[in-house]
C-alpha positions, 0 to 999 in steps of 0.5 A: 595703219598703226596711227589709225589704230592707235588713235581709235584706241586712245579715242575709245579710252578717252570716251570710256573714261569720260562716260565712267565719270557720269553720275548715272548708271547707263553712261557707266555701262556704256563707258565700261563697254568702250573701255573693254573695246579699247582694250581688246583692240590694243590686245589684238594690235599687240600681235602685230597687224597682218593682212591676208596672212593664215594663222596656221603655218604651212609649206605653201604660205609665205607667212603667218599671223600669230593666233594667240591675240585673236584667241585672247580677244575672243575670250575677252569679248565673251567675258566682257559681255558677261560682266556687262549683263551682270552690271546691267542686271545690278543697275536695274535691280538698284533702280527698282530698290532705290528708285533712281539710277544715280551710281552713288545711290543718293537721290537728286534734287527734284525739278519743276516737273517732279523728276529727279536730277 
């Protein structure tokens, strides 16, 4: 199970970095989301993976799982949703102001159909 989680974190990170290196704003937003998911899974896995264990200590429970990583991941999810919304609004505003969606703001060369690359 640890190999599967570690592989998924690596795959999410690799895809996120690849998408961040694209020239358009939408792939950059998707790349940031993938990286935030990778960090969230990493934080969750740092608290040890426990299945069917309660997060609260009691006399009847045979063990427990640490609730702190779960709280950290929930907080990180909320923050990442907010940051993604801000980035999308900034990208839309930039598109409306400049007229293209390149991350550096420079227009691309026009193609035969009149659109920019």
